[in-house]
C-alpha positions in Angstrom: -0.1 0.0 -0.2 2.9 2.1 0.7 4.4 1.9 -3.3 1.0 3.0 -4.4 0.7 5.6 -1.4 3.5 7.4 -3.2 2.1 6.4 -6.9 -0.8 8.4 -5.8 1.1 11.7 -4.8 2.0 12.8 -8.7 -0.9 11.7 -10.7 -3.3 12.8 -6.9 -4.2 16.3 -9.2 -5.6 14.0 -12.1 -7.0 11.0 -10.3 -8.5 13.2 -8.1 -11.4 14.2 -10.5 -12.2 10.3 -10.9 -10.9 8.2 -8.0 -12.1 9.0 -4.0 -8.7 10.7 -2.6 -6.7 8.0 -1.0 -5.6 8.3 2.4 -1.2 10.1 3.1 -1.2 7.4 5.8 -2.2 4.0 4.3 -3.0 4.4 1.1 -6.6 3.3 1.6 -9.7 5.4 0.3 -11.0 8.6 1.9 -14.6 8.5 1.8 -17.1 10.2 4.9 -14.0 11.1 6.8 -13.3 14.6 8.2 -10.0 15.5 6.1 -9.5 15.3 2.0 -6.0 13.1 2.7 -6.6 11.0 5.6 -9.3 8.1 5.3 -11.2 7.5 8.8 -9.1 5.2 10.2 -6.2 7.1 10.5 -8.7 10.1 11.5 -7.9 9.3 15.6 -3.8 9.2 14.9 -3.9 13.5 14.4 -3.2 14.3 17.9 -3.1 17.5 18.7 -1.7 19.4 21.3 -3.8 20.3 24.2 -3.2 21.7 27.7 -1.5 21.5 30.0 1.8 22.2 27.3 5.2 23.5 27.8 4.9 27.4 27.6 8.0 27.1 25.5 8.0 24.7 22.9 3.7 23.6 23.1 4.8 19.3 23.6 1.4 18.1 25.8 2.9 17.7 29.3 -0.2 14.4 29.2 -2.2 15.5 32.8 1.7 15.2 34.2 2.1 18.9 35.2 -0.4 22.0 35.4 2.5 24.4 33.6 6.4 24.7 33.5 8.6 26.9 31.3 10.6 24.3 29.3 10.5 20.8 28.7 13.0 17.8 28.3 12.9 18.6 24.9 13.6 22.8 25.3 15.3 22.5 28.4 18.8 23.5 26.8 17.2 25.6 24.4 18.0 29.5 25.9 14.9 29.9 23.7 15.0 33.9 22.2 10.5 33.8 22.3 7.9 34.4 24.5 5.9 31.1 23.6 6.0 28.9 21.9 3.0 27.0 20.2 2.4 23.8 18.3 -0.2 22.3 16.6 -0.1 18.7 16.7 3.1 15.9 17.4 4.5 15.1 14.4 3.2 11.4 13.9 1.0 9.9 12.0 -1.4 11.8 8.8 0.1 14.8 10.7 4.1 13.8 9.8 2.9 12.3 6.2 0.4 15.4 5.4 4.2 17.6 5.7 7.0 15.0 4.8 4.4 15.1 1.3 4.5 19.3 1.3 8.1 19.9 2.4 9.3 16.8 -0.3 7.0 16.1 -3.0 5.6 18.8 -4.1 2.3 18.2 -2.2 0.2 21.4 -2.1 -2.6 18.9 -1.6 -1.5 18.6 2.0 -2.4 22.7 2.6 -6.3 21.9 3.3 -5.9 19.4 5.9 -3.1 21.4 7.6 -5.8 24.1 8.1 -8.7 21.5 9.1 -5.9 20.8 11.1 -4.9 24.0 12.7 -8.6 25.3 12.5 -9.2 21.8 15.3 -5.7 22.7 16.9 -7.5 23.6 21.2 -6.6 27.3 22.0 -4.8 28.2 18.8 -7.1 31.1 17.7 -7.0 32.8 20.8 -2.6 32.1 20.4 -2.4 34.3 17.4 -5.3 36.5 17.8 -3.4 40.6 16.8 -0.1 38.3 15.4 1.3 38.8 12.5 2.4 35.7 11.3 6.3 35.7 9.8 7.1 32.9 8.1 10.6 30.3 8.3 11.9 31.3 5.6 14.4 28.9 2.5 17.2 29.9 1.2 16.6 30.8 -3.0 18.8 27.9 -4.0 15.9 25.7 -1.9 13.8 27.6 -3.2 14.5 27.7 -6.7 14.5 23.4 -5.9 11.4 23.5 -4.4 9.5 25.4 -6.3 7.9 27.2 -3.0 8.5 28.0 1.2 6.6 25.4 2.6 6.0 27.7 5.8 5.0 30.3 3.7 1.8 28.4 2.7 1.3 27.2 6.0 1.4 31.1 6.5 -1.3 32.1 4.4 -3.7 28.8 5.2 -3.9 30.2 9.4 -4.4 33.8 7.6 -7.7 32.1 5.8 -8.1 30.4 8.9 -7.7 33.0 11.6 -7.9 36.8 9.6 -7.2 38.6 12.2 -3.4 37.5 11.3 -1.7 39.8 9.5 1.2 38.4 7.6 5.1 40.2 7.5 7.5 38.7 5.5 10.8 40.0 7.0 13.8 37.2 7.0 16.0 35.9 4.8 17.9 33.4 5.0 21.8 34.0 4.0 23.1 30.7 4.4 22.0 27.4 2.4 22.5 24.8 6.0 22.6 21.3 5.5 19.6 19.5 5.9 19.1 19.7 9.2 17.5 16.1 10.3 20.6 14.7 10.2 22.4 16.5 13.2 21.5 16.2 16.6 21.0 20.3 18.9 24.5 21.9 18.9 25.7 20.7 15.2 21.9 22.6 14.3 22.8 25.7 16.2 26.3 25.8 15.0 24.4 24.9 11.1 22.2 27.7 11.7 25.0 30.6 13.6 24.1 33.7 11.0 21.8 31.7 9.2 19.3 34.0 9.1 18.9 38.5 8.3 16.2 40.9 8.2 15.3 41.5 4.5 16.6 44.7 3.1 13.7 47.6 3.8 12.4 45.8 6.5 11.2 47.6 9.5 10.0 46.1 13.0 6.4 47.8 13.8 6.7 49.6 17.5 4.0 47.2 19.4 3.5 44.5 17.0 3.7 40.7 18.4 5.4 38.7 16.4 4.5 34.8 15.6 7.9 33.1 13.7 5.8 30.1 11.7 7.6 26.8 10.2 6.4 23.3 9.6 8.4 21.4 13.0 9.5 21.6 16.0 12.5 19.5 16.6 15.2 21.2 18.3 13.8 24.5 18.4 16.6 25.7 17.6 15.5 26.7 13.5 12.8 29.2 15.2 15.0 30.1 17.8 17.2 31.5 15.8 14.7 33.4 13.4 13.5 34.8 16.3 16.4 35.8 18.0 17.2 38.5 14.8 14.2 40.1 15.2 15.0 40.5 18.8 18.2 41.6 17.7 16.7 44.2 15.2 14.2 45.5 17.8 11.0 43.0 18.7 10.1 43.1 22.1 7.4 40.6 21.4 8.4 37.3 19.5 6.3 33.9 20.0 6.6 31.1 17.6 4.8 28.6 16.0 5.3 25.3 14.0 2.6 22.7 13.1 4.0 19.3 14.3 5.8 19.1 16.9 8.4 16.1 16.4 
């Protein structure tokens, strides 16, 4: 079924007009589910993050604690931002949707990512009045991929929560290797001076900025972006990821 699932990613736009959508996780038909690409059997595997959660990265405490500044996922992060928020755990269908969007030209995943955002507990309140800042791609990666997935996710968030604004403030000046193979310290070293403020951009006094990325793993990328915004004068910076891995 996984082989079939991989093939239908390529032909999904054409097949969707003739055949029922196929589940991004198991390859079975999607009929009567609440998502376009997640079947009813896999839908319960979308693990939305609920409170209590870590105040830094948004990882759930599963009822073990009322509140903490840091959890085991981010206790060594030294955050440059105020609060971190995650919509869902980076597992099962959520992982498959994000992987398809990043590596398989899976623009079709965006409506389901928007549905996850709309269902994420308390997210609308967290984003109220915020200005969203997508994590940028280096121009070389942007040409290779054809789009910045964080930018597309931000567009879905603004469509879901019109109270938000958008500011394309950051640029990536160093083409770092993929972070997936590195540990925490190597990720931090890779991202040192990797981001800067775009030319002719300015921080607006009194704005609350929320930096948005697809996945929170160690938090190094989001933290590096937040550090740039703080350095150029932003007084309120938070971060948001779709999945927490």
